[in-house]
C-alpha positions in Angstrom: -99.0 -27.8 22.8 -96.8 -26.8 25.4 -97.4 -30.7 26.1 -97.5 -32.1 23.5 -93.8 -30.5 22.5 -92.1 -31.9 26.9 -92.5 -34.6 28.3 -93.2 -34.4 32.0 -90.7 -35.5 34.7 -92.3 -38.8 35.0 -92.8 -39.6 31.7 -88.7 -39.7 30.7 -88.2 -41.9 33.4 -90.9 -44.2 32.8 -88.9 -44.2 28.5 -85.7 -44.1 29.7 -86.1 -48.2 32.2 -87.6 -48.7 29.0 -85.0 -48.7 26.9 -82.3 -50.5 29.3 -84.5 -53.3 29.6 -84.2 -53.3 25.9 -80.7 -52.6 25.6 -79.2 -56.3 26.8 -81.8 -58.4 23.7 -80.4 -55.7 21.0 -76.3 -56.7 21.6 -76.5 -59.9 24.0 -73.1 -60.4 23.4 -72.4 -57.6 25.0 -74.6 -58.6 27.7 -73.5 -62.1 28.4 -69.7 -60.3 27.9 -65.9 -61.9 26.9 -66.4 -65.0 26.8 -70.3 -64.7 25.0 -68.6 -62.8 21.8 -65.3 -65.9 21.4 -68.0 -67.8 21.0 -69.9 -66.3 18.8 -67.0 -65.7 17.0 -65.9 -69.0 16.9 -68.7 -70.2 16.0 -68.5 -68.3 13.3 -64.7 -69.0 12.7 -64.9 -70.9 8.2 -64.4 -75.1 8.7 -60.4 -77.1 7.8 -61.4 -77.8 4.0 -61.1 -81.3 3.8 -58.1 -83.3 2.2 -58.7 -84.4 -1.6 -58.7 -88.0 -2.0 -54.9 -89.1 -4.0 -56.1 -90.6 -7.0 -54.2 -93.7 -6.8 -55.4 -95.1 -9.7 -54.2 -92.0 -12.5 -51.2 -92.8 -10.5 -51.1 -96.0 -11.9 -52.0 -95.2 -14.9 -49.4 -93.0 -15.4 -46.4 -94.7 -13.7 -46.6 -97.8 -14.2 -46.6 -98.4 -18.2 -43.1 -96.8 -18.9 -42.1 -98.7 -16.0 -43.4 -101.5 -17.8 -42.2 -101.0 -21.2 -38.5 -100.5 -19.5 -39.1 -103.8 -18.2 -39.8 -105.4 -20.9 -36.8 -103.7 -23.2 -34.2 -104.7 -20.3 -35.3 -108.2 -20.8 -35.8 -108.6 -24.0 -31.9 -107.1 -24.3 -30.9 -109.2 -20.7 -32.1 -112.6 -23.6 -30.8 -111.1 -26.2 -27.7 -111.4 -24.3 -27.8 -114.6 -23.0 -28.3 -115.5 -26.4 -25.7 -113.7 -28.0 -23.3 -115.4 -25.3 -22.3 -112.1 -23.3 -21.1 -110.6 -27.2 -24.5 -108.0 -27.0 -23.1 -107.0 -22.9 -25.7 -107.1 -20.6 -27.4 -104.9 -18.8 -25.5 -105.2 -15.3 -22.7 -105.3 -17.3 -23.2 -101.8 -19.2 -24.8 -100.1 -16.5 -21.3 -100.6 -14.6 -19.8 -99.3 -17.3 -22.0 -96.3 -17.0 -21.3 -95.4 -13.8 -17.4 -95.4 -14.8 -17.8 -93.1 -17.5 -20.3 -90.8 -16.3 -17.5 -89.6 -13.0 -15.7 -87.8 -15.6 -17.9 -87.1 -18.1 -15.5 -83.6 -19.8 -12.4 -85.4 -19.6 -9.3 -83.9 -22.5 -6.6 -86.5 -23.8 -6.3 -84.7 -27.0 -8.0 -83.8 -29.8 -10.2 -87.1 -30.6 -10.0 -87.9 -26.5 -12.3 -85.6 -24.7 -14.9 -87.4 -22.5 -18.5 -87.6 -23.4 -19.8 -84.2 -22.2 -18.2 -82.6 -24.5 -19.1 -84.6 -27.9 -22.8 -84.1 -26.0 -21.2 -80.6 -26.5 -20.3 -79.9 -29.5 -23.3 -82.4 -31.3 -25.5 -79.7 -30.4 -24.3 -76.4 -30.8 -24.0 -77.9 -34.3 -27.3 -78.4 -33.6 -27.6 -74.8 -32.8 -26.2 -73.7 -35.7 -27.4 -75.5 -38.5 -30.8 -75.1 -37.1 -30.5 -71.3 -36.2 -29.8 -70.8 -39.8 -32.3 -73.0 -41.2 -34.9 -70.9 -39.1 -34.0 -67.6 -39.9 -34.2 -68.5 -43.6 -37.5 -71.3 -43.8 -39.6 -69.8 -41.2 -39.7 -66.0 -43.7 -39.7 -68.5 -47.4 -42.2 -70.3 -45.9 -44.5 -67.3 -44.5 -44.3 -65.7 -48.7 -45.0 -69.1 -50.2 -47.4 -69.2 -48.3 -48.9 -65.9 -48.4 -48.0 -65.0 -52.3 -49.5 -67.7 -54.4 -46.9 -66.3 -57.1 -44.4 -67.9 -55.3 -46.0 -70.4 -54.8 -46.0 -72.6 -58.0 -42.6 -70.9 -58.6 -41.1 -73.1 -55.1 -43.7 -75.9 -54.6 -41.6 -77.6 -57.2 -38.5 -76.9 -56.1 -39.5 -78.3 -53.0 -40.9 -81.7 -53.9 -38.2 -82.0 -55.9 -35.5 -81.7 -52.7 -37.2 -82.8 -50.2 -36.7 -86.5 -51.1 -33.4 -86.3 -51.0 -31.4 -88.0 -48.1 -29.1 -84.9 -46.2 -26.1 -87.1 -46.3 -26.4 -87.3 -49.3 -25.5 -83.1 -49.3 -23.1 -83.3 -47.4 -19.8 -84.4 -50.1 -20.9 -81.0 -51.6 -20.6 -79.4 -48.2 -17.5 -81.0 -47.8 -16.7 -79.9 -51.4 -17.6 -76.1 -51.0 -16.5 -75.3 -47.2 -13.6 -77.5 -47.2 -13.5 -78.2 -43.6 -15.7 -80.9 -41.3 -17.1 -78.7 -39.0 -19.2 -76.4 -41.6 -20.1 -79.2 -43.3 -21.9 -80.8 -41.3 -23.6 -77.3 -40.2 -24.6 -77.4 -44.3 -26.1 -81.0 -43.7 -28.8 -80.2 -40.5 -29.4 -77.0 -41.9 -30.5 -78.2 -45.5 -32.3 -81.4 -43.2 -34.3 -78.7 -40.9 -35.5 -75.2 -43.9 -37.5 -78.0 -45.0 -39.7 -78.3 -42.6 -40.0 -75.8 -41.7 -40.8 -73.4 -44.6 -43.9 -76.5 -45.1 -45.2 -76.4 -41.7 -44.9 -71.9 -41.8 -46.5 -72.0 -45.5 -49.3 -74.7 -44.4 -50.4 -72.2 -42.0 -50.3 -69.3 -43.4 -52.5 -70.7 -46.7 -55.2 -72.2 -43.4 -55.8 -68.8 -42.1 -59.3 -68.0 -42.7 -60.5 -65.4 -46.1 -62.5 -63.5 -43.7 -59.3 -62.2 -42.0 -57.7 -60.8 -45.6 -60.6 -59.3 -46.5 -60.9 -57.3 -43.5 -57.7 -56.4 -43.3 -58.5 -55.2 -46.8 -61.2 -53.6 -46.0 -59.1 -51.4 -43.0 -56.2 -50.7 -45.5 -53.7 -53.0 -43.2 -49.7 -52.2 -44.2 -48.2 -55.5 -44.6 -46.2 -55.9 -42.1 -49.8 -54.9 -40.1 -51.3 -58.1 -42.0 -48.6 -60.6 -41.0 -48.1 -59.1 -37.1 -51.5 -58.1 -36.0 -53.6 -61.2 -38.2 -50.7 -64.1 -39.6 -48.2 -64.7 -36.6 -51.0 -65.8 -34.9 -53.1 -67.8 -36.2 -49.2 -69.0 -38.4 -47.8 -69.9 -34.5 -48.9 -73.7 -34.2 -48.3 -74.7 -37.6 -44.7 -72.8 -38.0 -43.9 -74.4 -34.2 -45.1 -77.7 -35.7 -42.7 -77.4 -37.6 -39.6 -76.5 -35.6 -40.2 -79.6 -33.3 -40.1 -81.8 -36.0 -36.4 -79.9 -37.4 -34.9 -79.9 -34.1 -35.9 -84.0 -33.8 -34.6 -84.4 -38.5 -31.5 -82.7 -37.2 -30.8 -84.9 -34.3 -30.5 -87.6 -36.3 -28.5 -86.0 -39.0 -26.7 -84.9 -36.9 -25.1 -88.6 -35.6 -25.0 -89.8 -39.2 -22.4 -86.6 -40.1 -20.0 -86.9 -37.9 -19.4 -90.3 -38.5 -18.3 -89.9 -41.6 -16.8 -86.6 -41.1 -14.5 -86.8 -38.1 -14.1 -85.4 -34.9 -15.2 -84.1 -32.0 -19.0 -85.5 -31.7 -21.6 -87.4 -30.7 -21.7 -89.4 -33.9 -18.1 -90.1 -34.3 -17.5 -91.4 -31.1 -20.0 -93.8 -31.4 -17.7 -94.7 -34.4 -14.5 -94.6 -32.5 -15.5 -96.7 -30.5 -17.1 -99.3 -32.2 -13.7 -98.9 -34.0 -12.3 -100.0 -30.9 -14.8 -102.9 -30.7 -16.3 -100.9 -27.0 -19.9 -102.0 -27.1 -20.8 -101.5 -24.7 -19.2 -97.7 -24.8 -22.4 -98.2 -28.2 -24.9 -98.8 -26.5 -24.9 -96.2 -23.3 -24.3 -93.7 -26.6 -27.8 -95.0 -27.9 -28.8 -94.0 -24.7 -27.6 -90.7 -24.6 -29.0 -89.8 -28.1 -32.6 -91.0 -27.1 -32.0 -88.5 -23.6 -30.2 -85.9 -25.3 -33.4 -86.0 -27.9 -36.4 -86.4 -25.4 -35.6 -84.1 -23.5 -34.8 -81.7 -26.6 -39.0 -82.5 -27.7 -39.9 -82.2 -23.9 -38.8 -78.6 -24.0 -40.3 -78.1 -27.4 -43.6 -79.0 -26.3 -43.3 -77.2 -23.4 -42.7 -74.2 -25.4 -45.5 -75.2 -27.9 -47.9 -74.8 -25.2 -46.6 -72.1 -23.2 -47.1 -69.7 -26.7 -50.4 -71.4 -28.2 -54.1 -71.4 -26.9 -53.9 -75.2 -28.6 -53.0 -78.7 -26.1 -50.1 -79.5 -28.0 -49.3 -83.6 -26.7 -46.4 -85.0 -27.8 
């Protein structure tokens, strides 16, 4: 029994020697020293990521078509200039005039002689005020018309009657009521902006699945909860589409309205340059109007993409 518990000194020495011989095989890195550990660590390091090849075909398809379209426009413009014996300025002459014009876009030499920058800002201010008022009225009205069938039947004939009317036809009414050119122009923007938002919002509310409304009825949700938790998220893509259409229409209409009302604005600036027979500035104004409209459209597309789950394409 004693021999089963305690080992003799010779047996203990033999086991110690055997353990020392097995130790190097169990820990090869420590046996080989620091160089072995560095070699092992180096072999375990991840490989450098491979460079992603440049998609030249995709890059060409993205860049080349717009450049070709712009080149085609400039080519046709140059041919028209030659064909009209320079009564239409050439692209180079217009470019030189644009450099001179935009060297000081915010000058002021009187109430009716201001730089193109001030005119653009004034037009944008009118569009912002008129569009903001239209959104404050049109979007809630669209929710109400789409939500309640009685209101829909009540207002649909009025919308169908008034929507086809040109916004400029409302300009004399604005001049008569507000007794001023600036509020009359804002009134015109309000009229042309409200219809897309009312119609698109109402259509969006009407296309909400009936199952959603049945669940709301079962849960006995309040009308506020229905609007904020069910209708608003579902209607948001339609509403943003109406906003995009409204802004585009407002920017189109403000140019014509300012031509008629006068004062400071990009539309008045175009008409004033026509009275001065300055065709170069008229062509520059056309490009300015287009670029500003493009920026507004691009910004609204980005906003719509950020707030909806759908991809919004131009």
